[in-house]
N, C-alpha and C positions, 0 to 999 in steps of 0.2 A: 624175212621181219626183221630188223635189228633184236638180238639177245637182252641189252641191257632195257631197252624198251618193255619185253617181257616180262625179264625181271620187276620189275617194278609196277606191273599191272597186275601179276603173282603177287605180291607182296603186299599190296594195299589190301585186296580185295578175297574175300572170305571163301573157300572152300566150299561150304554151302552154295554158290553163286554160279557155277558154269558156266550157266547163258549165259551168266553178266560181263563173265571172263569173256567170250567167246566175240560177243555185242564191242564189246571195246578193244579189242584185239582187230577190228571190220574196221571201229567206229577212226584208229589207229592209222591203219593201210588206207582206206580211202585218199586223206587227203597226199597225200604220198602220189598217188597213183591220179589225181588229178594235177598234179605241181607241175606231171610229168608234159603235158600236155597243153601251156597257156595258149585262152585263146581270147582274142581279140575282140568277141562277145561281150566277152565274162561280167555281168552286171556289177560283181564288186570291183575291177580293175580303176585303179584313183582312190577307192575308198578307205583303202588301207588306213590315212592317216587319222580318219574318225570314230569320234567316237560314243561312248553311248554314257547318254543323262537319262538320271531318273527325277521326275520330274516328284518328289516327295512321295507322301505317305499315299494311302489308299483312295482314291475321290469315291466317298461315301454318300449317293441324291436319292433323292426320291426324283418320278418323273411320268411322267402321261397324269397328270393334274384330276381327271376325271373319273370317279368312281373311288375305287378303291385303294389302300399307299403301295405303289408298289417301287423298290427298290434297285438302284445300282450301285454295285462297286466293279470299281476300278483302277487298274493300274497301269500308269500311260510312262512311256519313255523316249526320249527320241533320240538320234543319230547326229550330231552335229561336229564343225567344224572346232578342231583345236584352241582353247583360248577364249568359248563362247558360255563354258563354262559359270566362270565367275558372272557373269551379265545376267543369266539365267537363274546364279543364288540369287541377287540383289533383286531384282525379279521377280521372282513367285511366287509371293501372293497375288502381282495382280493377272498375272498369266495362270494362276492354280482359281482365281476366282472365275475368269473368261472361261474358263475349260466346263464348270460347273455348273454354267448360268447354259452352256451350250448340254453339257450333258441333262442337266434337269429338264431340258425344252425338246427331249425326245418326246418320239410315240411310242410304245411298244410293239407296234409291228416294223420299227423302223431295226429296233433293238434286237430280232430276235430272227433277225433271217441276216444272211451273211456277207448279202447286199448292199444292206443297211447297215450293218460294222461297217462296212469297208466306205463307205459314203462317211461316214461317221467321225472313221477315223481322217479321211483328206479332208474333214471341218474341223478340227481339232488341229492337226496341220495347220492351215488357214488361221486359226485362233491364236497359237505360238506365234506363228511369221510376224501378222496382224500385230500383233502385243508386241513384238519385238522393233518396227518399225514404228511404231509409236513412238513408244517409248526409248531408243537410242538413236534410232535415224534411219531415213527412208533406206529398202535396198537389204538394213542389217538380218531382216528375217530370215531372208537365205540361205544365211549360216546355219537354219537348222536345214537337214539334210529330209528327214523322214519322221516317221511318229510309232508307236506301235504300241499299241492292246500288250501288256506283258499277263494280263487274266484282265476275263471280260464277264460276271454273273449278273442275274437278272433275275430277280422276285420277285414274279408277275402274284 
């Protein structure tokens, strides 16, 4: 390992956390090993120029209108092509509205299973793409490559 990297890690990490230092050393060493053997099957290849864009503040909504009130709080980010962020900024209120409606329409069983969350993630991605196709031009939504829940809390 490069001694300069090790020195920077040691100087920025407290001595009370030796396990943390070991973990950081591993995370620094792993990318170098992975880059030595480039793979044609790497899903991240060709996506290096994409950027992450957070869709504003947390989404907080009630869901599954039957009976007792239940709440969902989530943060959403999208992976976009360069130059797409200004368009998202312009149309963020419309996009957020579509996502709030989608989230509020969910049933509890969809929000507590891994498969349900993945389905919701894909539906949310389609909502964002459809909004951009409608507001900008057909096909523009494909500039949004993926959507991620960066936090997901359900109160039942």
